[in-house]
C-alpha positions, 0 to 999 in steps of 0.5 A: 265640541261632541260630534255625533254622527246623523240619524241616517246610521242609527238603524244599523247600530240600534237592532233590536231582537225580539226572543221567541216566546212559546216552546223551543224545539229542535231545527231539522236542518241541523247545526248552525242552519237557519232555514231549511231551504238554505245550507252552506253551498247556497250562501256561498253561491249568494255570497259570490253575487254579492262580492261579484255585485260589490266589485261590479258597482266600484268596489275596487277601492273599499276605504271609500266605501263610506257608507252612510256615513257622508254627514255629521254635526258638531255640538248639541242642538239647542233647546230652542231650536233642536227639534225643527233643525234635526227634521229639517237636516234629515229631510234636507230642508237647508237654503243657502243665505250667503255666498260658498266657497269654490271647489279647491281642485285635487286634493287628498281624498283620503287619509290614513297612516300610510295612505292616501288617494287623490281625487277632486274635492267638490265645492262648497256648493256642491256638498250643499246640494248633496244633502238638500237633494232628499229634501222630503215633506218635513211637515211644515217645518222652517228651511235651516239658512246656511251662512257659511262654509270652511274646508275641514276634514271629517272622521269615518269608520270604513272596513279599512279602519278609522279613516280620514277624509276632506269636509265642508263645516257648514255654519246656520243661522240661529245655532251653534251647530255645524253640519259636515258633510264629505268633500268628494263628488258621488263618483268618488264613493262606493256605496253601499248597500248594494242591489241587494235582497235579502233571502231566508238563510242568509244569518244575522246582519254584522254590525262590525268587526276587530282585525286580528291573527296576523290579519286573518281573524275577523271578530265580527259583532252583532246583535243576538240572544243573551249569552245565556243558558236554557231555551232564553239564550244563544250560540252562533258561528259564522262564515266567511266567503272570500274574494279577490275584492271582498270577504262576505261575512254572515252569522248563524245561530247554533240551535239547542236541544229543545227543553219541551217546556213553554217559555217566555223570553224577555224581548232584549237582545245582547251584544254578541261575537263570533270569531271567523278565521279567512285564508289569506290576510284581509288586506284592503279587501272589504267585509260585506255583511250577507244578510243585508248587503252592507259594508261591515265596518272596522272597530266595535261600535258597543261594549259586548254583551251591552244589552239592546232593548 
C-alpha cells in the first residue's frame, strides 16, 4: 500500500514563489538584508526569543516534535467514496461504529537506531477523539464510520531524522483505506509552530535540511527564485542562531546589481539549497525556521531544482 500524508501538511510543501514583474532595482540595506528595518542583530534577538519560547513549550525532547505529522492514510480512496471520505477525514467527521481497543499502558514512544523514549500509549478511543476534536462544517458530507483499530507503528520525519512512533490504524466502513493516528498523549508531544508572529526581515521559510560536515553543516532546502543569471534568478545565503535546545535558521536573498530594465518574470520558483555552518554539532537540538516558527524536518522533501508553480 502507498502511505500518504494528510493535506494538513501540504502548505509547507507547496510554497509558491511569485517572482516580481517590473524594474529590478538595488536594495539600500546591503547584501543579504531583506528589510530596511531589521539587520543581523535584530534577527539574532528574534531567534533567541523563538528558541526560548520553544524551550518553554516543552522543546526539550526534539525527537518527539512531530509538527503536524500526527495522521496518515494507507492506500488511495476509491473513486466512489474518495471525495466525501477525504473531506470527512480532514474535517474530523469520524464516528465510532464498533468497540475499540483499550490503552496498552507503557510502551516505547519513539524508536530509531540507538534511541528510545518510554512513555504512555493512549487508547484507540482517545486517538479517535483527538482526530474528531477538529470537527468543523464539511458542507453536508457523510461521516466515516470507524469499525476497528489495531496498534502499529508510523514513520515520521523530524529534526532528528526519520523516527518510528506507535500509532493506531483505524479500519473504515465501505473502503479499504486505513487511517493512522499517533498513539501518544498530547502531553508527550511538542507542537510547532509555537506562538510566533513573523516579522519583516525574518527571511524565507526553510522546508527541510540535510546534515553533514560531522554534524556541523546544515544544507537548508527552500523555495526561491531559479538559479539562473539575470533579473529573474536569485542568489541566497543562510543564517543560523544557536542555543542549547534549538538552532534557528533563515534564508536571505542577496540582491543583485540593478539592470534598469523592466523585465517580466514567470510566476515560478525552484527548490534551492544553501549551507550554514554551526559552531558545534547539531546533536539532539531542534532546527527551527525563523520565518514561521516551525520545526524543520531532516531529509530533503523534493528534488533540488524542481520547479514549483
